[in-house]
PAFINU-670412 format. One record per residue: residue in three letters; x, y, z of N, C-alpha, C in turn. Coordinates in steps of 0.05 Angstrom, whole numbers, padded with zeros to 5 digits, always signed. Each point is the difference from the previous one (the first is absolute). Layout:
N
ALAXYZXYZXYZ;...
This chain:
94
MET-00127-00482-00114+00005-00001-00023+00034+00017+00000;PRO+00017-00014-00014+00027+00013-00002-00001+00022-00012;GLU+00024+00024+00005+00001+00024-00007+00013+00002-00038;ILE-00002+00001-00016+00004+00003-00027+00027+00008-00001;ARG+00024-00011-00005+00028+00025+00005+00008-00003-00032;GLU+00019+00016+00001+00002+00014-00029+00030+00002+00004;ARG+00015-00002-00027+00028-00006+00003+00014+00033-00020;LEU+00013+00016+00014+00008+00025-00011+00027-00002-00002;ASN+00017+00007-00019+00022+00003-00007+00010+00034+00016;LEU+00016+00003+00014-00002+00026+00011+00036+00005+00004;TYR+00008+00021-00015+00030+00012-00001+00008+00016+00024;LEU+00022-00010+00019+00014+00008+00024+00024+00013-00012;THR+00009+00020+00009+00022+00009+00002+00023-00031+00011;LYS+00020+00000-00008+00020-00021+00012+00007+00011+00028;PRO+00005+00013+00016+00003+00003+00022-00021-00006+00022;LEU-00027+00011-00019-00023-00011+00018+00004-00024+00001;ALA-00009-00014-00025+00000-00033-00007+00018-00020+00020;ASP+00022+00018+00005+00021-00014+00015-00005+00001+00034;GLU-00010+00019+00005-00007+00009+00028-00028-00019+00005;LEU-00017-00005-00017-00028-00014+00002+00018-00029+00006;ARG+00019-00009-00016+00004-00026+00000+00020-00010+00026;ARG+00013+00024+00003+00014-00004+00033-00017-00002+00025;VAL-00020+00022-00001-00021+00004+00024-00013-00033+00000;ILE-00025+00000-00015-00015-00018-00013+00002-00024-00001;PRO-00004-00014+00009+00004-00032-00007-00010-00008-00022;PRO+00005-00016-00023-00012+00001-00027-00032-00021+00007;ARG-00004-00011+00014-00029-00006+00005-00025+00019+00003;GLU+00015+00039+00010-00016+00007+00015+00004+00021-00013;ARG+00009+00002-00029+00002+00033-00009-00026+00001-00019;THR-00016-00020-00007-00023+00016-00014-00017+00005+00025;ARG+00000-00005+00020-00024+00001+00024+00013+00028+00009;PHE+00019+00010+00001+00014+00024+00012-00012+00023-00027;VAL+00009+00000-00019+00001+00017-00020-00035+00002-00002;GLU-00021-00021-00001-00024+00001+00004-00010+00023+00020;GLU+00009-00006+00028-00009+00017+00022+00013+00022+00006;VAL+00026+00011-00012+00012+00017-00003-00017+00025-00026;LEU-00006-00018-00016-00014+00018-00023-00034+00003+00005;ALA-00007-00012+00019-00030-00008+00011-00001+00025+00015;ARG+00022+00009+00024+00003+00020+00018+00000+00023-00025;GLU+00021+00000-00006+00005+00029-00018-00027+00006-00021;LEU-00019-00019-00005-00017+00011-00024-00020+00010+00025;ARG-00004-00018+00021-00027+00015+00020+00012+00027+00013;ARG+00023+00002+00002+00012+00030+00007-00005+00025-00021;ARG+00010-00014-00019-00008+00023-00022-00034+00006-00014;LYS-00012-00020+00013-00033+00001-00012-00012+00016+00027;LEU+00016-00002+00020-00011+00020+00023+00009+00030+00000;LYS+00026-00002-00008+00017+00031-00012-00027+00014-00016;GLU-00006-00014-00019-00014+00002-00023-00028+00019+00016;ALA-00013-00016+00010-00024+00002+00012+00002+00024+00019;LEU+00020+00003+00020+00006+00027+00011+00002+00020-00014;GLU+00015+00002-00023+00005+00019-00025-00030+00014-00005;ALA-00016-00020-00012-00022+00003-00005-00026+00010+00008;SER+00001-00002+00038-00016+00009+00015+00014+00022+00013;ALA+00022+00013-00009+00012+00025+00020-00018+00014-00013;GLY-00018+00025+00032-00010+00017-00004-00028-00006+00002;ALA-00008-00032-00001-00031-00002+00005-00008+00011+00027;TRP+00015+00000+00021-00011+00013+00029+00015+00022+00004;THR-00031+00020+00002+00011+00026+00001-00010+00011+00029;ASP+00007+00018+00017-00009+00001+00022-00028+00015-00005;GLU-00004+00016-00022-00027+00013-00004-00024-00017-00004;ASN+00010-00023-00011-00024-00023-00004-00001-00017+00025;HIS+00010+00003+00019+00001-00014+00026+00007+00019+00027;PRO-00018+00022+00001+00007+00010+00023-00005-00007+00027;ASP-00009-00032+00000-00010-00006+00022+00016-00024+00010;MET+00024+00012-00011+00029-00027-00001+00023+00013+00004;MET-00003+00025+00014+00028+00020+00000+00015-00005+00019;THR-00014-00008+00023+00023-00017+00026+00007-00025+00004;GLY+00018-00006+00015+00003-00026+00012-00030-00017+00013;GLU-00009+00025+00016-00022-00011+00019-00026+00001-00022;ASP+00002+00012-00025-00025-00006-00018+00005-00023-00011;ILE+00026-00010-00005+00002-00024-00018-00007-00025+00019;ASP+00016+00004+00022-00008-00016+00028-00039-00016-00004;ARG-00013+00030+00007-00023-00005-00001-00011-00006-00019;TRP+00007-00001-00024-00013-00011-00025+00007-00028-00002;ILE+00025-00010+00011+00007-00028+00009-00015-00012+00009;GLU-00005+00010+00027-00019-00014+00016-00030-00003-00003;GLU-00007+00024-00017-00031-00003-00011-00001-00022-00018;GLN+00021-00008-00014+00003-00022-00021-00004-00034+00009;ARG+00012+00001+00020+00005-00017+00020-00033-00013+00013;LYS-00007+00022+00005-00025-00007+00010-00024-00001-00016;LEU+00007+00007-00026-00020-00012-00026+00006-00034-00008;GLY+00019-00004+00008+00006-00028-00010+00015+00004-00025;THR-00012-00020-00017+00008-00017-00020-00014+00032-00026;ARG+00006+00008-00018-00013+00008-00017+00015+00006-00026;ASP-00014+00002-00018-00002-00002-00030+00017+00027-00012;TRP+00024-00002-00007+00014+00028-00009-00003+00003-00026;SER-00008-00017-00015+00008-00002-00025-00012+00036-00016;GLU-00024+00004+00007-00002+00020-00015+00009+00026+00004;GLU+00010+00006+00032+00020+00018+00005+00020-00002-00021;TRP+00014-00026+00005+00026+00003-00007-00006-00003-00043;GLY-00016+00004-00005-00006-00002-00030-00004-00023-00007;ARG-00003-00019+00012-00005-00031-00021-00032-00010+00012;HIS+00002-00005-00026-00034-00010-00003+00000-00023-00011;GLU+00001-00025+00013-00003-00022-00007-00030-00012-00003;
């Protein structure tokens, strides 16, 4: 099923529009703008998620993960356990 496309009218500064026209061929501009916009939106969503989760991890809550060796041990234990449903630990209850 083809993706529904929607037309938007955007205003750009003349220097930016001129640069876009100079660098990106006419039949590639929409795809270029869509890719750049999608990448920036992903970056901003990631930044928001990182800011929202700041401080969620504290040494006091995880004394078993204080050293690199502790973390390596935990990783190895998880690999030995195989596939695991992390939804409860991550706060997802589907």
